N, C-alpha and C positions, 0 to 999 in steps of 0.2 A: 521068197523074200526079195523085195526090191531095195537095193542100196544105192544111194547117191554119195559120191565122194567129191567134196568141194576142194579142188586143188588150187593152191596159191603158190607162186614161184618160190617163196622161202620156206614153205612147210609141206610141200606135196609128198615127199617121201614118207613122212610119218603117217599120212592119210592112207597109204597103201598097205602098211604093215598088218592091220587087223583083217584084211581080206582073206588071209589064209584060213580064217575061222569060218568063212562063208563060201565054200567051194561051189555050191549050187545056186547062189544068189544071182539075180539079174543085176548087173552092174551098170551104173551110169557115172561116167567121169565128167566133171563139170568145171569149167573155168569161166571167170567173169571179167570182161573188159570194161573198165571204168571209163565211160564216155566223158566224164568230167575232166579227165586228164587232157583230152584233146582240146577242150574249150579253154583250159588254163594255158596250154602252150600257145594257142592262137591268140589269146588275150595278151600274153607276154610279148609276143612279136608285135602286135599292134600298139599296145600301151607303152611299153618301155622303149621300144625302138622308134622314136619319133613322136611319141605322145599321140598315137592314133593316126598319124599321117602316113606311116609306112604302108605301102600297098602290097608288100610281099606276103607270101604264105610259106609255112614250113614245106619242105620239098615232099614230105610224105606224111600222111595223116598218122598221128600217134595211135589212133584206133586200129589202123591196118598193121602197124608194127606190133601192137599188143596182141592182136588176133593171130599174127604169125607166130609170136612167142607162145601163145596159148596152144596153138596147133602142135608145135614142137614138144611142149610139155605133155600134152595128151598122148602124142606118139611114144614118148619115152615111158610114160606111166603104163600104157597098154603093153608095151614090150616087157616091162618089168614084171607085171602080173601074169603075163603069158596066156591071156585069153581074150576073146572078143568082148567088147563093151559097147554100150551106147555112149556117144561122145556129144557133149553140148558146150558150145561157146556162146555165152550170153553177153550182150552189150547193153549197158544202161548207165544213166546218170546216178542211179540209186542201186548199186549192185546187191546190197543186202536184201532189198525187196524182190529182186529177181531170183535170188537164191531161195527165199521163202516160197515164192510162187512155184518155182521149179520142184519143190518138195511136196507138192500137193498129192502126188500119187506114189510117194516114197514111204517105205516102212522104217528106214534107218538112214540118217544123214551122218556121214563121218567128216569131221573137220579138225583142224589143229589150231591151237592157240597162236595168235599172231602179234602179240604185244610184248611186254617185258618178259623175257625168258629167264631172268635172274632172281625173281622173287615171286612168291605166291600172292595171289590177290587179284582184284578186279582189273588192274592195269596189265595183266597178262593177256587180256583180250582187247583187240582193236574194236573200233566203233561198229563196223559192219558185222563182225563176229558176235558182238554182244546183242545186236539187233536180231540176228538170226537165232541165237540161243533163246531169246525171249519170245520169238514169234513163230518158230518152225512148227508145222502141223504134224510132226512125226517124232519118233525117238531120235536122240542125238548121242553120238559117241564123240566126245571132245578129248583130244589128245594133246600131250606136250610134244612139240616137235623134237625135243632133245630130252635128256633126263630131267625129271621134275626137280625144282629147287628144294632145298631142305625146309622143314617146317620152321626152322630158326629164322627164316626170312620174313615171317609174319611180323608186322610192326607190333611193338609193345602196346599195352593198354595206356591210354592217356593218364597222366599224373597231375592234372590241372587242379585237383582239390575239389572240383565240382562233383557233386553226387551224380551218378548216372541215372538217367530216367528209368523208372520202373515200368514194365508193361502194364497196360490197363487190365484190370480184373474183369 
């Protein structure tokens, strides 16, 4: 079995926990560097500091900083699981598409929720995670990075007095 674990800085530990159930699997640990962050930082420097007239650049590319952080994260993750893995650091303006493409030869993708951790529902998923869930070409194991919230966090049904639409027959 080929397993890919999509590691994000705030949720990566949760993604490693299920691996004890797959001792013989081929593991790929993957981090994604969002190239759009670099463009935003550069735009801020040129746009806000002098309305585009400032010629300076950030001293270090944020892509390089993110890649270094991803390397450290992969080092720590590999040390925690205690076995060799394939490691991938992807860079893209559209990280969600890179993750989907990287799963083309994967049997199982493991990832953690990255949105609102205090209530159940669609907001517990970030935009990129939602895209990956909808488009991944493999099975997915979606985890809560911490304990799952109570079912009491589901919003109540609306009480607007309007009848709810019935499904078509």
